[in-house]
C-alpha positions, 0 to 999 in steps of 0.5 A: 252140927255141920253134918246135920245142916249139910245132910238135909241140903244134900238130900233136898237136891240143893247140891247136885241138882233137882234131877239127881237121886241120892242115897245117904250112907251114914257112918258112925261108931258104937257110941254114936249109933243111936244118934245115927239112927235118929238122924236117919229117921229124920231124913226118912221122915222128911220125904225128900223126893230125891232121897232113895236110901238111908243106911247106917253103919260103923265099918268104914270099909263097908260105908265107903264102898264105891264112894264118889264124894267123901266129905270129911267133916269133923276131927278131934278138937283140942281140949284143955291141957292138950298139946298141938302135937297130941292133937296132930297125933290123934287126928293123924290116926283118924285121917290115916285110917279114913285114907286107907279105907277110901283107897281100898273101897272108894271109887278110883276117882273119888273127890275128897273135901276135908273140913275137920281141922287142921284141915290142910294137915288132915287132908295131906295125911288122908291123901298120903294114905290113899296112893291109888286115888289122884292127889288132885282129888283131895281138897281142904276146905277154905271156901268158908274163909273165901266167903267171909272175905267176900262178905267183908269186902262187900259190906265195906264197898256197900255192894251185894256179895255177888259183886265180889269176885277173884278172892283168894285165900292163901295158906291154911284154914287158920289165923295164918291164912292170907286173904288176898284183896290185891287181886280181888275185884268188885263189879269187875274193878280192882278192890283197891280202886273201889275201897280207898281205905288202904289201912282198912284193907291191909290191917283190919280186913286181913285180921277180920277174916283170919279171926272171924271163926274165933270171934264167932265162937265167943259170940255164939258159944260154939264154932260155926256150923250152918255157914260151914255147911253152906261153904261145903255146898259152895265148894262142891258146886264150884267143883262140878260146874265150870268156873266163870271166865276170869274168876277162880275159887279158893281151895286147899290142894296138893302143891305138887307142880304148882305155878306159884313157887309154893313148897312141894308136897303140902296142902295149901290153899290157892286159886283154882278153876274147875273146867269140867262140867257135870251136866244133868244129862251125865248125872242122870245117865252115868251116875244114876244113884248118888249115895252119901254117907256120914260119920256122926261121931267124928262127923265124917260125911261121904257121898257115893254114886 
């Protein structure tokens, strides 16, 4: 469901801009191939001006060829009676194979965003199996948590969401995460000077953000899909455009050489900044065709240019 929301945003030009042609290469399995064909048909029928190609396949080594972006959306969910170790074993195999395929055939500067949970662990497994790709290019998605935190701070302060900045998600995309309000700002003013309710900040706010996904599942009957897709779009945009001066974004990144004293050799969410701008000019000249591929059965989504 995340992929279905995201594919149409990518094809429309909402993510990489109105001047960037896109080719979508969708990766599935034998079991999901008909569903894959259906998605491809809908994309074709939508007549997106920027969508120049839709192709499908079941071989990662073919579909990942020359990938510039890899959005790994899904993972094996935990089922009844399944131990966490079993889940990690299954997902470990999935993401190890994805890492090997990316390492073999993707662009040497491919950017990888892992959404499938546990995304921090899956991102680490993937990057460890792709030694020829810079570790700094791998990200575990915590932008949804950042967006949720900004939403709650804005609602409490009675302001619009774009007035909230400098929000950090520390740690994992899980209930152990730490949404940082101490360094956050509202209209450029520290949050604690705007929201005087310290008890709410220290207790309710933190728990609300940590457990937002679980509450949504109880209300909605399934995990978030549309808001996750939006957060992936936000994450990509934040990586391809310079971060506004004085602000930062949250992303789960490889911790080697980090300045915060966080243990080395793990993937951990922390404040990040993007200093590189992918201008429309460079996109149209140096990246003439953006190709995207998605694995439907495991919900992997990859972008190629």
